[in-house]
TORVEXTOR-483658 format. One record per residue (C-alpha): residue in three letters; chain; x, y, z. Coordinates in steps of 0.2 Angstrom, whole numbers, always signed. Layout:
<sites>
{volo: ala, gulum: A, X: X, Y: Y, Z: Z};
...
</sites>
This chain:
<sites>
{volo: unk, gulum: A, X: -53, Y: -161, Z: +117};
{volo: unk, gulum: A, X: -44, Y: -168, Z: +100};
{volo: unk, gulum: A, X: -44, Y: -157, Z: +84};
{volo: unk, gulum: A, X: -55, Y: -172, Z: +73};
{volo: unk, gulum: A, X: -68, Y: -166, Z: +88};
{volo: unk, gulum: A, X: -72, Y: -151, Z: +81};
{volo: unk, gulum: A, X: -69, Y: -153, Z: +61};
{volo: unk, gulum: A, X: -83, Y: -148, Z: +50};
{volo: unk, gulum: A, X: -90, Y: -166, Z: +48};
{volo: unk, gulum: A, X: -93, Y: -168, Z: +65};
{volo: unk, gulum: A, X: -104, Y: -151, Z: +67};
{volo: unk, gulum: A, X: -120, Y: -144, Z: +62};
{volo: unk, gulum: A, X: -122, Y: -126, Z: +55};
{volo: unk, gulum: A, X: -128, Y: -121, Z: +73};
{volo: unk, gulum: A, X: -111, Y: -126, Z: +81};
{volo: unk, gulum: A, X: -113, Y: -139, Z: +93};
{volo: unk, gulum: A, X: -105, Y: -156, Z: +91};
{volo: unk, gulum: A, X: -113, Y: -171, Z: +86};
{volo: unk, gulum: A, X: -107, Y: -176, Z: +106};
{volo: unk, gulum: A, X: -121, Y: -164, Z: +108};
{volo: unk, gulum: A, X: -109, Y: -152, Z: +117};
{volo: unk, gulum: A, X: -111, Y: -131, Z: +113};
{volo: unk, gulum: A, X: -89, Y: -127, Z: +109};
{volo: unk, gulum: A, X: -87, Y: -107, Z: +105};
{volo: unk, gulum: A, X: -81, Y: -108, Z: +88};
{volo: unk, gulum: A, X: -66, Y: -97, Z: +85};
{volo: unk, gulum: A, X: -57, Y: -100, Z: +70};
{volo: unk, gulum: A, X: -45, Y: -85, Z: +71};
{volo: unk, gulum: A, X: -30, Y: -85, Z: +69};
{volo: unk, gulum: A, X: -17, Y: -86, Z: +85};
{volo: unk, gulum: A, X: -11, Y: -66, Z: +88};
{volo: unk, gulum: A, X: -26, Y: -60, Z: +80};
{volo: unk, gulum: A, X: -32, Y: -43, Z: +87};
{volo: unk, gulum: A, X: -52, Y: -43, Z: +94};
{volo: unk, gulum: A, X: -56, Y: -30, Z: +86};
{volo: unk, gulum: A, X: -56, Y: -24, Z: +68};
{volo: unk, gulum: A, X: -56, Y: -6, Z: +61};
{volo: unk, gulum: A, X: -73, Y: +0, Z: +58};
{volo: unk, gulum: A, X: -69, Y: +9, Z: +42};
{volo: unk, gulum: A, X: -64, Y: -9, Z: +35};
{volo: unk, gulum: A, X: -79, Y: -20, Z: +41};
{volo: unk, gulum: A, X: -89, Y: -11, Z: +23};
{volo: unk, gulum: A, X: -72, Y: -17, Z: +10};
{volo: unk, gulum: A, X: -70, Y: -35, Z: +21};
{volo: unk, gulum: A, X: -90, Y: -37, Z: +17};
{volo: unk, gulum: A, X: -89, Y: -31, Z: +1};
{volo: unk, gulum: A, X: -99, Y: -19, Z: +2};
{volo: unk, gulum: A, X: -87, Y: -2, Z: -9};
{volo: unk, gulum: A, X: -95, Y: +13, Z: -9};
{volo: unk, gulum: A, X: -91, Y: +23, Z: -30};
{volo: unk, gulum: A, X: -80, Y: +37, Z: -26};
{volo: unk, gulum: A, X: -85, Y: +56, Z: -25};
{volo: unk, gulum: A, X: -85, Y: +63, Z: -39};
{volo: unk, gulum: A, X: -72, Y: +74, Z: -44};
{volo: unk, gulum: A, X: -68, Y: +90, Z: -57};
{volo: unk, gulum: A, X: -61, Y: +86, Z: -75};
{volo: unk, gulum: A, X: -45, Y: +92, Z: -75};
{volo: unk, gulum: A, X: -43, Y: +110, Z: -84};
{volo: unk, gulum: A, X: -39, Y: +107, Z: -101};
{volo: unk, gulum: A, X: -20, Y: +105, Z: -107};
{volo: unk, gulum: A, X: -11, Y: +113, Z: -121};
{volo: unk, gulum: A, X: -2, Y: +97, Z: -128};
{volo: unk, gulum: A, X: +13, Y: +110, Z: -135};
{volo: unk, gulum: A, X: +15, Y: +117, Z: -120};
{volo: unk, gulum: A, X: +36, Y: +120, Z: -117};
{volo: unk, gulum: A, X: +36, Y: +128, Z: -100};
{volo: unk, gulum: A, X: +41, Y: +108, Z: -89};
{volo: unk, gulum: A, X: +53, Y: +107, Z: -107};
{volo: unk, gulum: A, X: +61, Y: +123, Z: -102};
{volo: unk, gulum: A, X: +62, Y: +118, Z: -83};
{volo: unk, gulum: A, X: +72, Y: +104, Z: -86};
{volo: unk, gulum: A, X: +82, Y: +108, Z: -99};
{volo: unk, gulum: A, X: +89, Y: +121, Z: -85};
{volo: unk, gulum: A, X: +90, Y: +110, Z: -71};
{volo: unk, gulum: A, X: +101, Y: +98, Z: -83};
{volo: unk, gulum: A, X: +113, Y: +114, Z: -89};
{volo: unk, gulum: A, X: +115, Y: +121, Z: -70};
{volo: unk, gulum: A, X: +120, Y: +104, Z: -64};
{volo: unk, gulum: A, X: +130, Y: +96, Z: -78};
{volo: unk, gulum: A, X: +141, Y: +113, Z: -74};
{volo: unk, gulum: A, X: +141, Y: +111, Z: -56};
{volo: unk, gulum: A, X: +146, Y: +90, Z: -57};
{volo: unk, gulum: A, X: +160, Y: +98, Z: -70};
{volo: unk, gulum: A, X: +165, Y: +112, Z: -57};
{volo: unk, gulum: A, X: +165, Y: +98, Z: -42};
{volo: unk, gulum: A, X: +178, Y: +89, Z: -55};
{volo: unk, gulum: A, X: +185, Y: +100, Z: -60};
{volo: unk, gulum: A, X: +192, Y: +104, Z: -40};
{volo: unk, gulum: A, X: +194, Y: +88, Z: -36};
{volo: unk, gulum: A, X: +206, Y: +86, Z: -53};
{volo: unk, gulum: A, X: +211, Y: +101, Z: -44};
{volo: unk, gulum: A, X: +218, Y: +97, Z: -30};
{volo: unk, gulum: A, X: +225, Y: +79, Z: -32};
{volo: unk, gulum: A, X: +237, Y: +85, Z: -46};
{volo: unk, gulum: A, X: +242, Y: +98, Z: -33};
{volo: unk, gulum: A, X: +246, Y: +87, Z: -18};
</sites>
């Protein structure tokens, strides 16, 4: 059977072709899995649920500087460590 025989122009809504033969209508792409996850079916059908309600975030003081202090300490420690590594590498190359 050719593709023109199964084209939408030659097929009515019941799936029968113009010649009266009832052929299965498998329009899926080759290699597609036979089953679909049951969790995806509502999404594919457009039935999206509302997300569950969560508790509001606690009030945070905008002037809280704890994060800034942590970042500053990290930068100071990493700068000192890289300076030490650079100094040892420079010394090793000079004494060579």
